[in-house]
SEDOVO-590926 format. One line per 10 residues: number of its first residue (from 0); for each residue z, x, y of C-alpha. Coordinates in Angstrom, 1 decimal, decimal comma, padded with zeros to 4 digits. Last residue first. Layout:
BEGIN
NUM = Z X Y | ...
! end
This chain:
BEGIN
138 = -017,0 -025,3 -023,9 | -016,3 -021,6 -024,5 | -012,9 -020,2 -023,8 | -013,0 -017,4 -021,4 | -012,1 -013,9 -022,7 | -008,7 -012,6 -021,6 | -008,2 -010,2 -018,7 | -009,3 -012,9 -016,2 | -006,0 -014,8 -016,5 | -005,7 -017,8 -014,2
128 = -002,9 -019,5 -012,2 | -002,8 -022,6 -010,1 | 000,5 -023,3 -008,3 | 001,6 -026,9 -007,7 | 005,2 -026,2 -008,6 | 006,3 -022,8 -009,7 | 007,7 -022,9 -013,2 | 005,4 -020,3 -014,8 | 004,4 -017,5 -012,4 | 005,6 -014,5 -014,3
118 = 004,4 -016,2 -017,5 | 000,8 -015,8 -016,3 | 001,1 -012,0 -016,4 | -002,5 -011,0 -016,6 | -003,0 -012,4 -013,1 | -005,5 -014,3 -010,9 | -003,4 -016,5 -008,6 | -005,4 -019,6 -007,5 | -005,5 -020,2 -003,8 | -004,4 -023,1 -001,5
108 = -003,3 -020,7 001,3 | 000,3 -022,1 001,1 | 000,2 -021,7 -002,7 | -001,2 -018,2 -002,9 | 001,2 -016,8 -000,3 | 004,1 -018,5 -002,1 | 003,2 -017,3 -005,5 | 003,0 -013,7 -004,2 | 006,4 -014,1 -002,6 | 007,8 -015,7 -005,8
98 = 006,5 -012,8 -007,8 | 008,2 -010,4 -005,4 | 011,5 -012,2 -005,9 | 011,5 -011,9 -009,7 | 011,7 -015,4 -011,3 | 014,7 -017,3 -012,4 | 014,4 -020,8 -013,9 | 017,8 -022,4 -014,5 | 016,7 -025,7 -013,1 | 018,9 -025,3 -010,0
88 = 017,5 -021,8 -009,6 | 014,0 -023,3 -009,8 | 014,7 -025,7 -006,9 | 016,4 -023,0 -004,8 | 013,6 -020,5 -005,4 | 011,0 -023,2 -004,7 | 012,4 -024,2 -001,3 | 012,8 -020,5 -000,3 | 009,3 -019,7 -001,4 | 007,8 -022,6 000,4
78 = 009,7 -021,6 003,6 | 008,7 -017,9 003,3 | 005,1 -018,8 002,7 | 004,9 -021,0 005,8 | 006,7 -018,4 007,9 | 004,4 -015,6 006,8 | 004,0 -013,4 003,7 | 000,6 -012,2 004,9 | -002,8 -012,4 003,3 | -004,8 -009,2 002,9
68 = -008,6 -010,0 003,0 | -010,4 -008,4 000,1 | -013,5 -006,1 000,0 | -012,7 -003,3 002,5 | -009,1 -002,9 001,6 | -009,9 -002,9 -002,1 | -013,1 -000,8 -002,3 | -013,1 002,2 -000,1 | -009,4 002,8 000,7 | -007,9 001,4 -002,5
58 = -010,6 002,9 -004,7 | -010,5 006,2 -002,9 | -006,7 006,4 -003,3 | -007,1 005,6 -007,0 | -009,7 008,3 -007,5 | -007,6 010,9 -005,6 | -004,5 010,0 -007,6 | -006,4 010,4 -010,8 | -007,9 013,8 -009,8 | -004,7 015,4 -008,7
48 = -001,6 015,1 -006,6 | 001,3 013,6 -008,5 | 001,4 009,8 -008,6 | 004,0 007,8 -006,6 | 001,6 007,3 -003,7 | -000,8 005,4 -005,9 | 001,8 003,0 -007,2 | 003,2 002,5 -003,7 | -000,2 001,7 -002,3 | -001,0 -000,8 -005,0
38 = 002,4 -002,4 -004,8 | 002,2 -002,8 -001,0 | -001,3 -004,3 -001,3 | 000,1 -006,7 -003,8 | 002,9 -007,7 -001,4 | 000,4 -008,2 001,4 | -001,3 -010,7 -000,9 | -004,9 -010,1 -002,1 | -008,1 -012,0 -001,4 | -011,0 -013,3 -003,4
28 = -014,0 -015,5 -002,7 | -016,4 -012,5 -002,2 | -015,2 -011,1 -005,6 | -016,3 -014,2 -007,5 | -019,2 -013,2 -009,8 | -018,8 -009,4 -009,6 | -015,1 -009,9 -009,8 | -015,5 -012,0 -012,9 | -017,7 -009,3 -014,5 | -015,1 -006,5 -013,7
18 = -012,3 -008,6 -015,1 | -014,3 -009,1 -018,4 | -015,1 -005,4 -018,5 | -011,5 -004,4 -018,5 | -011,5 -000,8 -017,5 | -010,4 001,8 -020,1 | -008,6 004,5 -018,0 | -007,6 001,5 -015,8 | -009,4 001,0 -012,5 | -010,6 -002,5 -013,0
8 = -007,5 -003,6 -014,9 | -005,3 -002,4 -012,0 | -007,0 -004,9 -009,8 | -005,9 -007,7 -012,2 | -002,4 -006,1 -012,6 | -001,8 -006,2 -008,9 | -002,5 -009,9 -008,5 | -005,7 -011,2 -007,1 | -005,9 -014,4 -005,0
! end
């Protein structure tokens, strides 16, 4: 499941070639969380009218929404998130609410979160996280 910053790496002024390559390899297996879709739309709408906003809007409309299923923050995700928030709070681990929502959607759908901000998801139990912005370690 792709985080906002992973998709942003594709449309950055200097796109991350590693992320593009991984999407070419695994794009058909990917999805996004409804929260990520919200963040992408919001970020685009905040831009002033112009070439960059038009490019981003086209990317969202013609690539993202047509390529990746949007997974909802549903009852299962809300329950997992509530349980994890309480557990983490007891342990002194506080994470932003939206990161918890994204983590919950990934976890209940048994997906790996692909993000450049691995630390944002640290502490969540049984949550797989990968960073495609960094080169892969060679075996």
